[in-house]
mmCIF file of the N, C-alpha and C atoms, coordinates in Angstrom:
data_MODEL
# 
_entry.id   MODEL 
# 
loop_
_atom_site.group_PDB 
_atom_site.id 
_atom_site.type_symbol 
_atom_site.label_atom_id 
_atom_site.label_alt_id 
_atom_site.label_comp_id 
_atom_site.label_asym_id 
_atom_site.label_entity_id 
_atom_site.label_seq_id 
_atom_site.pdbx_PDB_ins_code 
_atom_site.Cartn_x 
_atom_site.Cartn_y 
_atom_site.Cartn_z 
_atom_site.occupancy 
_atom_site.B_iso_or_equiv 
_atom_site.pdbx_formal_charge 
_atom_site.auth_seq_id 
_atom_site.auth_comp_id 
_atom_site.auth_asym_id 
_atom_site.auth_atom_id 
_atom_site.pdbx_PDB_model_num 
ATOM 1   N N  . MET A 1 1  ? 0.939   -1.204 -0.012  1.00 0.00 ? 1  MET A N  1 
ATOM 2   C CA . MET A 1 1  ? -0.251  -0.004 0.079   1.00 0.00 ? 1  MET A CA 1 
ATOM 3   C C  . MET A 1 1  ? 0.944   1.210  -0.096  1.00 0.00 ? 1  MET A C  1 
ATOM 4   N N  . LEU A 1 2  ? 0.670   2.164  -0.800  1.00 0.00 ? 2  LEU A N  1 
ATOM 5   C CA . LEU A 1 2  ? 1.336   3.449  -1.086  1.00 0.00 ? 2  LEU A CA 1 
ATOM 6   C C  . LEU A 1 2  ? 0.207   4.531  -0.420  1.00 0.00 ? 2  LEU A C  1 
ATOM 7   N N  . ILE A 1 3  ? 0.865   5.274  0.411   1.00 0.00 ? 3  ILE A N  1 
ATOM 8   C CA . ILE A 1 3  ? -0.111  6.319  1.132   1.00 0.00 ? 3  ILE A CA 1 
ATOM 9   C C  . ILE A 1 3  ? 0.728   7.610  0.793   1.00 0.00 ? 3  ILE A C  1 
ATOM 10  N N  . LYS A 1 4  ? 0.193   8.778  0.465   1.00 0.00 ? 4  LYS A N  1 
ATOM 11  C CA . LYS A 1 4  ? 0.620   9.829  0.181   1.00 0.00 ? 4  LYS A CA 1 
ATOM 12  C C  . LYS A 1 4  ? -0.362  11.168 0.849   1.00 0.00 ? 4  LYS A C  1 
ATOM 13  N N  . ASN A 1 5  ? 0.422   12.234 1.431   1.00 0.00 ? 5  ASN A N  1 
ATOM 14  C CA . ASN A 1 5  ? -0.197  13.167 1.652   1.00 0.00 ? 5  ASN A CA 1 
ATOM 15  C C  . ASN A 1 5  ? -0.159  14.355 0.650   1.00 0.00 ? 5  ASN A C  1 
ATOM 16  N N  . LEU A 1 6  ? -1.433  14.687 -0.013  1.00 0.00 ? 6  LEU A N  1 
ATOM 17  C CA . LEU A 1 6  ? -1.304  15.409 -1.307  1.00 0.00 ? 6  LEU A CA 1 
ATOM 18  C C  . LEU A 1 6  ? -0.638  17.061 -0.778  1.00 0.00 ? 6  LEU A C  1 
ATOM 19  N N  . LYS A 1 7  ? -0.657  17.243 0.299   1.00 0.00 ? 7  LYS A N  1 
ATOM 20  C CA . LYS A 1 7  ? -0.022  18.796 0.751   1.00 0.00 ? 7  LYS A CA 1 
ATOM 21  C C  . LYS A 1 7  ? 1.477   18.438 0.771   1.00 0.00 ? 7  LYS A C  1 
ATOM 22  N N  . GLU A 1 8  ? 2.097   17.194 0.734   1.00 0.00 ? 8  GLU A N  1 
ATOM 23  C CA . GLU A 1 8  ? 3.395   16.937 0.748   1.00 0.00 ? 8  GLU A CA 1 
ATOM 24  C C  . GLU A 1 8  ? 3.916   16.764 -0.804  1.00 0.00 ? 8  GLU A C  1 
ATOM 25  N N  . CYS A 1 9  ? 2.947   16.786 -1.752  1.00 0.00 ? 9  CYS A N  1 
ATOM 26  C CA . CYS A 1 9  ? 3.355   16.527 -3.205  1.00 0.00 ? 9  CYS A CA 1 
ATOM 27  C C  . CYS A 1 9  ? 3.670   17.954 -3.645  1.00 0.00 ? 9  CYS A C  1 
ATOM 28  N N  . GLU A 1 10 ? 4.971   18.014 -4.242  1.00 0.00 ? 10 GLU A N  1 
ATOM 29  C CA . GLU A 1 10 ? 5.246   19.260 -4.758  1.00 0.00 ? 10 GLU A CA 1 
ATOM 30  C C  . GLU A 1 10 ? 4.376   19.932 -5.831  1.00 0.00 ? 10 GLU A C  1 
ATOM 31  N N  . GLU A 1 11 ? 3.933   21.125 -5.728  1.00 0.00 ? 11 GLU A N  1 
ATOM 32  C CA . GLU A 1 11 ? 3.322   21.646 -6.624  1.00 0.00 ? 11 GLU A CA 1 
ATOM 33  C C  . GLU A 1 11 ? 3.783   22.615 -7.750  1.00 0.00 ? 11 GLU A C  1 
ATOM 34  N N  . PHE A 1 12 ? 3.603   22.406 -9.200  1.00 0.00 ? 12 PHE A N  1 
ATOM 35  C CA . PHE A 1 12 ? 4.169   22.987 -10.274 1.00 0.00 ? 12 PHE A CA 1 
ATOM 36  C C  . PHE A 1 12 ? 3.186   23.277 -11.386 1.00 0.00 ? 12 PHE A C  1 
ATOM 37  N N  . ILE A 1 13 ? 3.701   23.948 -12.387 1.00 0.00 ? 13 ILE A N  1 
ATOM 38  C CA . ILE A 1 13 ? 2.919   24.245 -13.452 1.00 0.00 ? 13 ILE A CA 1 
ATOM 39  C C  . ILE A 1 13 ? 3.284   23.486 -14.289 1.00 0.00 ? 13 ILE A C  1 
ATOM 40  N N  . GLY A 1 14 ? 2.338   22.807 -14.923 1.00 0.00 ? 14 GLY A N  1 
ATOM 41  C CA . GLY A 1 14 ? 2.603   21.571 -15.939 1.00 0.00 ? 14 GLY A CA 1 
ATOM 42  C C  . GLY A 1 14 ? 2.458   22.375 -17.456 1.00 0.00 ? 14 GLY A C  1 
ATOM 43  N N  . MET A 1 15 ? 2.897   21.605 -18.500 1.00 0.00 ? 15 MET A N  1 
ATOM 44  C CA . MET A 1 15 ? 3.098   22.167 -19.634 1.00 0.00 ? 15 MET A CA 1 
ATOM 45  C C  . MET A 1 15 ? 1.750   22.478 -20.382 1.00 0.00 ? 15 MET A C  1 
ATOM 46  N N  . ASP A 1 16 ? 0.514   22.064 -19.843 1.00 0.00 ? 16 ASP A N  1 
ATOM 47  C CA . ASP A 1 16 ? -0.813  22.501 -20.198 1.00 0.00 ? 16 ASP A CA 1 
ATOM 48  C C  . ASP A 1 16 ? -1.104  23.759 -19.414 1.00 0.00 ? 16 ASP A C  1 
ATOM 49  N N  . LYS A 1 17 ? -0.243  24.275 -18.575 1.00 0.00 ? 17 LYS A N  1 
ATOM 50  C CA . LYS A 1 17 ? -0.629  25.528 -17.775 1.00 0.00 ? 17 LYS A CA 1 
ATOM 51  C C  . LYS A 1 17 ? -1.523  25.263 -16.746 1.00 0.00 ? 17 LYS A C  1 
ATOM 52  N N  . THR A 1 18 ? -1.979  23.938 -16.283 1.00 0.00 ? 18 THR A N  1 
ATOM 53  C CA . THR A 1 18 ? -2.403  23.783 -14.905 1.00 0.00 ? 18 THR A CA 1 
ATOM 54  C C  . THR A 1 18 ? -1.606  23.798 -13.825 1.00 0.00 ? 18 THR A C  1 
ATOM 55  N N  . THR A 1 19 ? -1.904  24.033 -12.476 1.00 0.00 ? 19 THR A N  1 
ATOM 56  C CA . THR A 1 19 ? -1.266  23.869 -11.239 1.00 0.00 ? 19 THR A CA 1 
ATOM 57  C C  . THR A 1 19 ? -1.301  22.340 -10.936 1.00 0.00 ? 19 THR A C  1 
ATOM 58  N N  . LEU A 1 20 ? -0.302  21.394 -10.798 1.00 0.00 ? 20 LEU A N  1 
ATOM 59  C CA . LEU A 1 20 ? -0.202  20.190 -10.685 1.00 0.00 ? 20 LEU A CA 1 
ATOM 60  C C  . LEU A 1 20 ? 0.338   19.649 -9.301  1.00 0.00 ? 20 LEU A C  1 
ATOM 61  N N  . ARG A 1 21 ? 0.000   18.397 -8.893  1.00 0.00 ? 21 ARG A N  1 
ATOM 62  C CA . ARG A 1 21 ? 0.494   17.847 -7.667  1.00 0.00 ? 21 ARG A CA 1 
ATOM 63  C C  . ARG A 1 21 ? 0.768   16.487 -8.548  1.00 0.00 ? 21 ARG A C  1 
ATOM 64  N N  . GLU A 1 22 ? 1.935   15.967 -8.490  1.00 0.00 ? 22 GLU A N  1 
ATOM 65  C CA . GLU A 1 22 ? 2.123   14.421 -9.083  1.00 0.00 ? 22 GLU A CA 1 
ATOM 66  C C  . GLU A 1 22 ? 1.669   13.363 -7.930  1.00 0.00 ? 22 GLU A C  1 
ATOM 67  N N  . VAL A 1 23 ? 0.847   12.890 -7.889  1.00 0.00 ? 23 VAL A N  1 
ATOM 68  C CA . VAL A 1 23 ? 0.414   11.994 -6.655  1.00 0.00 ? 23 VAL A CA 1 
ATOM 69  C C  . VAL A 1 23 ? 1.063   10.901 -6.888  1.00 0.00 ? 23 VAL A C  1 
ATOM 70  N N  . LEU A 1 24 ? 1.032   9.907  -8.229  1.00 0.00 ? 24 LEU A N  1 
ATOM 71  C CA . LEU A 1 24 ? 1.571   8.678  -8.348  1.00 0.00 ? 24 LEU A CA 1 
ATOM 72  C C  . LEU A 1 24 ? 2.188   8.708  -9.629  1.00 0.00 ? 24 LEU A C  1 
ATOM 73  N N  . HIS A 1 25 ? 3.309   8.484  -9.860  1.00 0.00 ? 25 HIS A N  1 
ATOM 74  C CA . HIS A 1 25 ? 4.030   8.113  -11.116 1.00 0.00 ? 25 HIS A CA 1 
ATOM 75  C C  . HIS A 1 25 ? 4.879   6.910  -11.133 1.00 0.00 ? 25 HIS A C  1 
ATOM 76  N N  . PRO A 1 26 ? 4.784   6.048  -12.096 1.00 0.00 ? 26 PRO A N  1 
ATOM 77  C CA . PRO A 1 26 ? 5.492   4.786  -11.987 1.00 0.00 ? 26 PRO A CA 1 
ATOM 78  C C  . PRO A 1 26 ? 6.976   5.030  -12.123 1.00 0.00 ? 26 PRO A C  1 
ATOM 79  N N  . LYS A 1 27 ? 7.392   6.041  -12.711 1.00 0.00 ? 27 LYS A N  1 
ATOM 80  C CA . LYS A 1 27 ? 8.943   6.128  -12.613 1.00 0.00 ? 27 LYS A CA 1 
ATOM 81  C C  . LYS A 1 27 ? 9.560   6.625  -10.915 1.00 0.00 ? 27 LYS A C  1 
ATOM 82  N N  . ASN A 1 28 ? 8.652   7.383  -10.293 1.00 0.00 ? 28 ASN A N  1 
ATOM 83  C CA . ASN A 1 28 ? 9.279   7.824  -9.132  1.00 0.00 ? 28 ASN A CA 1 
ATOM 84  C C  . ASN A 1 28 ? 8.716   7.153  -8.126  1.00 0.00 ? 28 ASN A C  1 
ATOM 85  N N  . ASP A 1 29 ? 7.643   6.321  -7.948  1.00 0.00 ? 29 ASP A N  1 
ATOM 86  C CA . ASP A 1 29 ? 6.995   5.763  -6.882  1.00 0.00 ? 29 ASP A CA 1 
ATOM 87  C C  . ASP A 1 29 ? 7.526   4.379  -6.761  1.00 0.00 ? 29 ASP A C  1 
ATOM 88  N N  . ASN A 1 30 ? 7.884   3.632  -7.691  1.00 0.00 ? 30 ASN A N  1 
ATOM 89  C CA . ASN A 1 30 ? 8.635   2.270  -7.769  1.00 0.00 ? 30 ASN A CA 1 
ATOM 90  C C  . ASN A 1 30 ? 7.159   1.284  -7.698  1.00 0.00 ? 30 ASN A C  1 
ATOM 91  N N  . VAL A 1 31 ? 6.440   1.759  -8.502  1.00 0.00 ? 31 VAL A N  1 
ATOM 92  C CA . VAL A 1 31 ? 5.072   0.723  -8.950  1.00 0.00 ? 31 VAL A CA 1 
ATOM 93  C C  . VAL A 1 31 ? 4.981   0.556  -10.247 1.00 0.00 ? 31 VAL A C  1 
ATOM 94  N N  . HIS A 1 32 ? 4.667   -0.603 -10.539 1.00 0.00 ? 32 HIS A N  1 
ATOM 95  C CA . HIS A 1 32 ? 4.221   -1.188 -12.045 1.00 0.00 ? 32 HIS A CA 1 
ATOM 96  C C  . HIS A 1 32 ? 2.842   -0.737 -12.345 1.00 0.00 ? 32 HIS A C  1 
ATOM 97  N N  . LEU A 1 33 ? 3.067   0.460  -13.020 1.00 0.00 ? 33 LEU A N  1 
ATOM 98  C CA . LEU A 1 33 ? 1.720   0.759  -13.469 1.00 0.00 ? 33 LEU A CA 1 
ATOM 99  C C  . LEU A 1 33 ? 1.843   1.229  -15.033 1.00 0.00 ? 33 LEU A C  1 
ATOM 100 N N  . SER A 1 34 ? 0.739   1.453  -15.805 1.00 0.00 ? 34 SER A N  1 
ATOM 101 C CA . SER A 1 34 ? 1.134   2.110  -17.033 1.00 0.00 ? 34 SER A CA 1 
ATOM 102 C C  . SER A 1 34 ? 0.321   3.584  -17.322 1.00 0.00 ? 34 SER A C  1 
ATOM 103 N N  . CYS A 1 35 ? 0.115   3.942  -16.033 1.00 0.00 ? 35 CYS A N  1 
ATOM 104 C CA . CYS A 1 35 ? -0.398  5.143  -15.984 1.00 0.00 ? 35 CYS A CA 1 
ATOM 105 C C  . CYS A 1 35 ? -0.116  6.097  -14.900 1.00 0.00 ? 35 CYS A C  1 
ATOM 106 N N  . SER A 1 36 ? 0.159   7.474  -14.786 1.00 0.00 ? 36 SER A N  1 
ATOM 107 C CA . SER A 1 36 ? 0.097   8.225  -13.696 1.00 0.00 ? 36 SER A CA 1 
ATOM 108 C C  . SER A 1 36 ? -0.945  8.943  -13.294 1.00 0.00 ? 36 SER A C  1 
ATOM 109 N N  . LEU A 1 37 ? -0.972  9.420  -11.899 1.00 0.00 ? 37 LEU A N  1 
ATOM 110 C CA . LEU A 1 37 ? -2.075  10.168 -11.307 1.00 0.00 ? 37 LEU A CA 1 
ATOM 111 C C  . LEU A 1 37 ? -1.815  11.413 -10.849 1.00 0.00 ? 37 LEU A C  1 
ATOM 112 N N  . ALA A 1 38 ? -2.172  12.505 -11.101 1.00 0.00 ? 38 ALA A N  1 
ATOM 113 C CA . ALA A 1 38 ? -1.867  13.893 -10.780 1.00 0.00 ? 38 ALA A CA 1 
ATOM 114 C C  . ALA A 1 38 ? -3.139  14.268 -10.288 1.00 0.00 ? 38 ALA A C  1 
ATOM 115 N N  . TYR A 1 39 ? -3.046  15.515 -9.330  1.00 0.00 ? 39 TYR A N  1 
ATOM 116 C CA . TYR A 1 39 ? -4.087  16.518 -8.914  1.00 0.00 ? 39 TYR A CA 1 
ATOM 117 C C  . TYR A 1 39 ? -3.707  17.760 -9.698  1.00 0.00 ? 39 TYR A C  1 
ATOM 118 N N  . ALA A 1 40 ? -4.660  18.228 -10.393 1.00 0.00 ? 40 ALA A N  1 
ATOM 119 C CA . ALA A 1 40 ? -4.689  19.487 -11.146 1.00 0.00 ? 40 ALA A CA 1 
ATOM 120 C C  . ALA A 1 40 ? -5.651  20.489 -10.682 1.00 0.00 ? 40 ALA A C  1 
ATOM 121 N N  . LYS A 1 41 ? -5.275  21.794 -10.671 1.00 0.00 ? 41 LYS A N  1 
ATOM 122 C CA . LYS A 1 41 ? -6.156  22.900 -10.309 1.00 0.00 ? 41 LYS A CA 1 
ATOM 123 C C  . LYS A 1 41 ? -6.489  23.877 -11.337 1.00 0.00 ? 41 LYS A C  1 
ATOM 124 N N  . LEU A 1 42 ? -7.512  24.370 -11.603 1.00 0.00 ? 42 LEU A N  1 
ATOM 125 C CA . LEU A 1 42 ? -7.863  25.157 -12.789 1.00 0.00 ? 42 LEU A CA 1 
ATOM 126 C C  . LEU A 1 42 ? -8.843  26.322 -11.876 1.00 0.00 ? 42 LEU A C  1 
ATOM 127 N N  . LYS A 1 43 ? -8.547  27.592 -12.285 1.00 0.00 ? 43 LYS A N  1 
ATOM 128 C CA . LYS A 1 43 ? -9.736  28.451 -11.739 1.00 0.00 ? 43 LYS A CA 1 
ATOM 129 C C  . LYS A 1 43 ? -10.869 28.542 -12.719 1.00 0.00 ? 43 LYS A C  1 
ATOM 130 N N  . PRO A 1 44 ? -12.134 28.624 -11.919 1.00 0.00 ? 44 PRO A N  1 
ATOM 131 C CA . PRO A 1 44 ? -13.314 28.527 -12.640 1.00 0.00 ? 44 PRO A CA 1 
ATOM 132 C C  . PRO A 1 44 ? -13.143 29.419 -13.981 1.00 0.00 ? 44 PRO A C  1 
ATOM 133 N N  . GLY A 1 45 ? -13.505 28.586 -15.211 1.00 0.00 ? 45 GLY A N  1 
ATOM 134 C CA . GLY A 1 45 ? -13.689 29.388 -16.368 1.00 0.00 ? 45 GLY A CA 1 
ATOM 135 C C  . GLY A 1 45 ? -12.415 28.928 -17.375 1.00 0.00 ? 45 GLY A C  1 
ATOM 136 N N  . ASP A 1 46 ? -11.337 28.851 -16.503 1.00 0.00 ? 46 ASP A N  1 
ATOM 137 C CA . ASP A 1 46 ? -9.993  28.473 -17.233 1.00 0.00 ? 46 ASP A CA 1 
ATOM 138 C C  . ASP A 1 46 ? -10.237 27.086 -17.728 1.00 0.00 ? 46 ASP A C  1 
ATOM 139 N N  . SER A 1 47 ? -9.223  26.753 -18.582 1.00 0.00 ? 47 SER A N  1 
ATOM 140 C CA . SER A 1 47 ? -9.054  25.279 -19.189 1.00 0.00 ? 47 SER A CA 1 
ATOM 141 C C  . SER A 1 47 ? -7.683  25.048 -19.346 1.00 0.00 ? 47 SER A C  1 
ATOM 142 N N  . SER A 1 48 ? -7.292  23.685 -19.528 1.00 0.00 ? 48 SER A N  1 
ATOM 143 C CA . SER A 1 48 ? -5.839  23.539 -19.782 1.00 0.00 ? 48 SER A CA 1 
ATOM 144 C C  . SER A 1 48 ? -5.368  23.637 -21.295 1.00 0.00 ? 48 SER A C  1 
ATOM 145 N N  . LEU A 1 49 ? -4.350  23.622 -21.580 1.00 0.00 ? 49 LEU A N  1 
ATOM 146 C CA . LEU A 1 49 ? -4.121  24.019 -23.014 1.00 0.00 ? 49 LEU A CA 1 
ATOM 147 C C  . LEU A 1 49 ? -4.136  22.444 -23.594 1.00 0.00 ? 49 LEU A C  1 
ATOM 148 N N  . PRO A 1 50 ? -4.624  22.317 -24.870 1.00 0.00 ? 50 PRO A N  1 
ATOM 149 C CA . PRO A 1 50 ? -4.648  21.065 -25.648 1.00 0.00 ? 50 PRO A CA 1 
ATOM 150 C C  . PRO A 1 50 ? -3.084  20.396 -25.577 1.00 0.00 ? 50 PRO A C  1 
ATOM 151 N N  . HIS A 1 51 ? -3.224  19.154 -25.257 1.00 0.00 ? 51 HIS A N  1 
ATOM 152 C CA . HIS A 1 51 ? -1.953  18.491 -25.300 1.00 0.00 ? 51 HIS A CA 1 
ATOM 153 C C  . HIS A 1 51 ? -2.236  16.883 -25.376 1.00 0.00 ? 51 HIS A C  1 
ATOM 154 N N  . ARG A 1 52 ? -1.126  16.101 -25.795 1.00 0.00 ? 52 ARG A N  1 
ATOM 155 C CA . ARG A 1 52 ? -1.228  14.683 -26.142 1.00 0.00 ? 52 ARG A CA 1 
ATOM 156 C C  . ARG A 1 52 ? 0.073   14.216 -25.398 1.00 0.00 ? 52 ARG A C  1 
ATOM 157 N N  . LEU A 1 53 ? -0.233  13.111 -24.742 1.00 0.00 ? 53 LEU A N  1 
ATOM 158 C CA . LEU A 1 53 ? 1.199   12.189 -24.048 1.00 0.00 ? 53 LEU A CA 1 
ATOM 159 C C  . LEU A 1 53 ? 1.120   10.976 -24.435 1.00 0.00 ? 53 LEU A C  1 
ATOM 160 N N  . ARG A 1 54 ? 2.241   10.535 -24.340 1.00 0.00 ? 54 ARG A N  1 
ATOM 161 C CA . ARG A 1 54 ? 2.500   8.991  -24.648 1.00 0.00 ? 54 ARG A CA 1 
ATOM 162 C C  . ARG A 1 54 ? 1.927   8.034  -23.552 1.00 0.00 ? 54 ARG A C  1 
ATOM 163 N N  . SER A 1 55 ? 1.609   8.340  -22.663 1.00 0.00 ? 55 SER A N  1 
ATOM 164 C CA . SER A 1 55 ? 1.131   7.565  -21.608 1.00 0.00 ? 55 SER A CA 1 
ATOM 165 C C  . SER A 1 55 ? -0.279  7.965  -21.302 1.00 0.00 ? 55 SER A C  1 
ATOM 166 N N  . THR A 1 56 ? -0.845  7.208  -20.156 1.00 0.00 ? 56 THR A N  1 
ATOM 167 C CA . THR A 1 56 ? -2.666  7.509  -19.770 1.00 0.00 ? 56 THR A CA 1 
ATOM 168 C C  . THR A 1 56 ? -2.373  8.347  -18.675 1.00 0.00 ? 56 THR A C  1 
ATOM 169 N N  . GLU A 1 57 ? -3.396  9.207  -18.526 1.00 0.00 ? 57 GLU A N  1 
ATOM 170 C CA . GLU A 1 57 ? -3.733  10.203 -17.731 1.00 0.00 ? 57 GLU A CA 1 
ATOM 171 C C  . GLU A 1 57 ? -4.910  9.927  -17.069 1.00 0.00 ? 57 GLU A C  1 
ATOM 172 N N  . ILE A 1 58 ? -4.930  10.043 -15.825 1.00 0.00 ? 58 ILE A N  1 
ATOM 173 C CA . ILE A 1 58 ? -6.423  9.672  -14.990 1.00 0.00 ? 58 ILE A CA 1 
ATOM 174 C C  . ILE A 1 58 ? -6.701  11.025 -14.521 1.00 0.00 ? 58 ILE A C  1 
ATOM 175 N N  . TYR A 1 59 ? -8.027  11.339 -14.750 1.00 0.00 ? 59 TYR A N  1 
ATOM 176 C CA . TYR A 1 59 ? -8.445  12.490 -14.140 1.00 0.00 ? 59 TYR A CA 1 
ATOM 177 C C  . TYR A 1 59 ? -9.630  12.363 -13.108 1.00 0.00 ? 59 TYR A C  1 
ATOM 178 N N  . PHE A 1 60 ? -9.655  12.813 -12.011 1.00 0.00 ? 60 PHE A N  1 
ATOM 179 C CA . PHE A 1 60 ? -10.873 13.155 -11.038 1.00 0.00 ? 60 PHE A CA 1 
ATOM 180 C C  . PHE A 1 60 ? -11.031 14.450 -10.923 1.00 0.00 ? 60 PHE A C  1 
ATOM 181 N N  . ILE A 1 61 ? -12.112 14.741 -10.958 1.00 0.00 ? 61 ILE A N  1 
ATOM 182 C CA . ILE A 1 61 ? -12.609 16.317 -10.987 1.00 0.00 ? 61 ILE A CA 1 
ATOM 183 C C  . ILE A 1 61 ? -13.554 16.581 -9.887  1.00 0.00 ? 61 ILE A C  1 
ATOM 184 N N  . ILE A 1 62 ? -13.030 17.816 -9.040  1.00 0.00 ? 62 ILE A N  1 
ATOM 185 C CA . ILE A 1 62 ? -13.791 18.079 -7.829  1.00 0.00 ? 62 ILE A CA 1 
ATOM 186 C C  . ILE A 1 62 ? -14.386 19.619 -8.101  1.00 0.00 ? 62 ILE A C  1 
ATOM 187 N N  . LEU A 1 63 ? -15.575 19.620 -8.065  1.00 0.00 ? 63 LEU A N  1 
ATOM 188 C CA . LEU A 1 63 ? -15.985 20.928 -8.149  1.00 0.00 ? 63 LEU A CA 1 
ATOM 189 C C  . LEU A 1 63 ? -16.179 21.491 -6.865  1.00 0.00 ? 63 LEU A C  1 
ATOM 190 N N  . ALA A 1 64 ? -15.713 22.845 -6.897  1.00 0.00 ? 64 ALA A N  1 
ATOM 191 C CA . ALA A 1 64 ? -15.667 23.658 -5.970  1.00 0.00 ? 64 ALA A CA 1 
ATOM 192 C C  . ALA A 1 64 ? -17.071 24.507 -5.811  1.00 0.00 ? 64 ALA A C  1 
ATOM 193 N N  . CYS A 1 65 ? -17.824 24.456 -4.752  1.00 0.00 ? 65 CYS A N  1 
ATOM 194 C CA . CYS A 1 65 ? -19.183 25.246 -4.451  1.00 0.00 ? 65 CYS A CA 1 
ATOM 195 C C  . CYS A 1 65 ? -18.856 26.436 -3.763  1.00 0.00 ? 65 CYS A C  1 
# 
């Protein structure tokens, strides 16, 4: 089991101009997966830049009310 605190994941600006925190990446976390998981933030009304990756991305969306 791998447990991470999101606050301890370094925040950075991705190539698609979203604010990211990499939660799980096979190259950095010593796990055998074909995808990565990142937490991305956008301001209401903003969108990420179109992009294409060679790997699979997983998105989970949290709507702030």
